N, C-alpha and C positions, 0 to 999 in steps of 0.2 A: 664424408669428414661435417660434422654439424657444424654451426653458424657459433655457438659459443665454443666451440673446443678450439676454433680458430680465433673468435678476440681473444681465447686463453692464450693462445701460443705468441699473439700477435703481444699480446700484457705482459710475458713473460721474455719475450725479446726486446719489449723498450727495456724494461730492467737490465737484463743482460748486455744492452749497449751504454747505458749511463753508467754502470760499475765496468766497464772495460774503459770506455773515456776517462773515467777517474784512474787507472790502474794505469793503463797505458800512456797517458795524456794524449790522446787526442780530443780535436775539438767535433763535437755530434755535428753533421750538417746534412741537412736532408737534400736527397736528389734521387734521381730514379734510378743513377747506376753504385753508388755511392753509399754510407752511412758516416762516416767523418773523415777528417784528415787531420795529418800529423800538420807539426809544427810551420814544418819546413814547405806544406802546400800537396805534398803526397797521397794520394786518395786511398782512405782503407773501406771496406766493405767486412760490415762484423753479422756473421753467418752462427747462429746458437742452433740448439736442440737438447729434445731432453734424452737423458742418458739412458731412457727404457720409458716408453708408454703405456699406458693403464693396460691394453692387452699383452702386455709382456713384447712386444718389438723393438728390438733396439731403435733409438734416433739416426736419424742421418740430415744430412746437410745439405741443402738443393741451392743448384748455382744456375744461375740463368744465362745462357750464349752470350746474347748480346752484349749484357754486362760485365759479363766474365772478359770478352774480348775486349771491350772498353778499357775496363779496368788494368789488362794487362800493356794495351799500348799508352797508357798513363802510368807504367812501372810503378802499379798500386799493390797492395795489399789486403789480405784475408785475415781475419780475425776470427778464428772459429771457439766458438764458448759452448760447453756440455754442462746442462744445469738438472736438479731433483727439484721439481717442484712441491711444495708442502705448505697445507694449508689451503685459504681461499687464495691468496693471494701472491706469498711468499716464495720464492727458488733459493735455492745455494748452488753456488757456481761449482762446479765438481771439478775443471779445469780447463784451461784455456791457451790456446797458442795462434803467436804469428805466423806467417806463411807469405813468402811474395806469391803474387797470385799468377805469374812464370812459371813457379816450380811445384804446382799442383801436381796429385798422381795425374795417369790418364785418364780424362774423361770422356764417359760414352754418352753421348749425345741421343735425347729422343725428345719426338713431338712433346712440347708441354701442354698442348690443350687448347683453350683460347688462352691461358693463364700469360699476361703480358707478351702475348706475340711474339713470342721466343723457344727456342728447346731450350730444356732443362738436362739437368746433371743429377743424379742424388750420389753423394761420398759418404761412405760409413764412417763412423766416429775411427774405426781401426785403422781404418787408409790414411786418417790425419796425425793419430795421435800411436 
C-alpha cells in the first residue's frame, strides 16, 4: 500500500470518527486502544472501512488483539463504519453499527508484522452488518 493511500485512509477514518462522535454522542479521546468515550466513561473504538477498494476488493475492519483485549476488559464498544470516498477528500457514510467488544464474531488472530507489536484480525463487512 502506498504512503498516500495510507494517508487517505487515515483522512477518511478521521472524518468517520468525527461524524460518529456527533451522531452517537461520544467524546473523541486519543488513546492507543480506543478513540472515544461515552459520557459515562465507557471506551469506544471506532473502526471504519471503504465499502469497496479501487481494485474491487471489499473493505474489512482490522482489529488488534492487545487493544481488543483491553477494550473487552473495560466493557467497551466498537463503532463500525462503512464509507464510500468521493472526490479528493469527501466521503459518504453508508452504514454504521455499535457492537459490544465482547460480542464480536469469532476472531482469527494472525501475526501483524511489526505493526503495533500485536496480532491482528480482519473482519469482513458482512460479518458485522
